[in-house]
C-alpha positions in Angstrom: 36.3 187.3 118.6 37.3 184.5 120.7 36.2 180.9 119.8 36.3 178.1 122.3 36.5 174.5 121.2 36.2 171.2 123.1 39.1 169.0 121.9 40.4 165.5 122.4 44.1 166.1 122.0 46.8 168.8 122.3 47.7 169.5 118.7 47.0 173.1 118.2 44.7 173.8 115.2 45.0 170.2 114.2 43.5 169.0 117.4 40.3 166.8 117.0 37.0 168.2 118.1 35.4 166.3 121.0 31.9 165.1 120.7 30.9 166.4 124.1 32.2 169.6 125.5 32.0 168.8 129.2 33.8 165.5 129.1 36.8 166.6 126.9 40.3 166.6 128.2 41.1 170.1 126.7 39.8 173.3 125.3 41.3 175.4 122.6 40.9 179.2 122.6 41.3 180.8 119.1 41.2 184.5 118.7 39.8 185.3 115.2 39.7 188.9 113.4 37.6 188.5 110.3 39.3 185.5 108.8 42.6 186.1 110.4 43.6 183.7 113.3 45.4 185.3 116.1 46.4 183.7 119.5 45.9 180.1 119.9 45.9 178.7 123.5 45.2 175.1 124.6 44.2 174.7 128.1 43.4 171.6 130.3 39.8 171.1 131.2 39.9 171.4 134.9 36.6 169.6 135.3 37.5 166.7 133.0 37.2 164.2 135.7 34.2 165.4 137.4 31.9 168.5 137.2 28.5 169.8 138.3 26.0 171.5 136.0 27.2 175.0 135.0 30.8 174.6 136.0 32.3 174.2 132.6 30.1 177.0 131.0 31.4 179.2 133.9 35.0 178.3 133.1 34.6 179.1 129.5 32.9 182.4 130.3 35.9 183.2 132.5 38.2 182.7 129.4 36.4 185.5 127.7 34.9 183.2 125.0 32.3 184.8 122.6 31.5 181.4 121.0 31.6 177.7 122.2 31.9 175.2 119.4 31.6 171.5 120.0 30.5 168.1 118.6 27.6 167.8 121.1 26.2 169.5 124.2 23.3 168.9 126.5 20.3 171.2 127.1 21.4 172.5 130.4 24.8 173.4 129.1 23.2 175.3 126.2 21.1 177.2 128.7 24.0 178.2 130.8 25.9 179.4 127.7 22.9 181.5 126.6 22.7 183.0 130.2 26.4 184.1 129.8 25.7 185.5 126.4 28.1 183.1 124.7 26.9 181.8 121.2 27.0 178.1 120.9 27.6 175.9 117.7 27.3 172.1 117.8 27.8 169.5 115.2 31.6 170.1 114.7 33.8 167.3 113.5 37.3 166.9 112.5 40.0 169.5 113.3 39.8 172.8 115.0 41.1 174.4 111.8 38.2 172.9 109.7 35.7 173.8 112.4 36.8 177.4 112.2 36.4 177.4 108.5 32.9 175.9 108.8 32.0 178.4 111.4 33.2 181.3 109.5 31.3 180.2 106.4 28.1 179.8 108.4 28.0 176.1 108.3 28.0 175.7 112.2 25.5 178.2 113.5 23.1 176.0 115.5 23.0 174.6 119.1 21.1 171.3 119.2 21.3 169.0 122.4 23.2 166.0 121.6 21.3 162.7 121.4 22.5 161.4 124.9 21.1 164.6 126.4 17.7 164.2 124.8 17.6 160.5 125.7 18.5 161.3 129.3 15.8 164.0 129.4 13.2 161.7 128.2 14.2 158.9 130.7 14.3 161.6 133.5 10.9 162.9 132.6 9.4 159.5 132.2 10.6 158.4 135.6 9.0 161.6 137.2 5.9 160.6 135.4 5.7 157.3 137.3 6.3 159.0 140.6 10.1 158.0 140.9 11.7 161.1 142.1 15.2 159.5 142.7 17.0 161.6 140.2 
């Protein structure tokens, strides 16, 4: 199984999990067989500076990831990952190593949109209710 993580720095398994997967500078791909950690690969986020909806999930899909783990993620990104058949876990904190342990123990198994995404969706919906179609 290949786990993908959004990370803030390039320190291998000691890298810090990023709060928002699309705005992280790096991803780390970790191959796991049972509880055995195999290949570990840190890659630059090619869309760190700018991306359109769906670009980052497509990139992660092309890396053959089975699971995307992050601190937070928006609703649209969750939907894109679901379309690709990639499982999502949010709420990860600390290091990649700690997040792997938490995931394998079943402590990271939900995908909840981050608060910023929920707040944006409410603002977007509210502006449409008032007839403002500028977004």
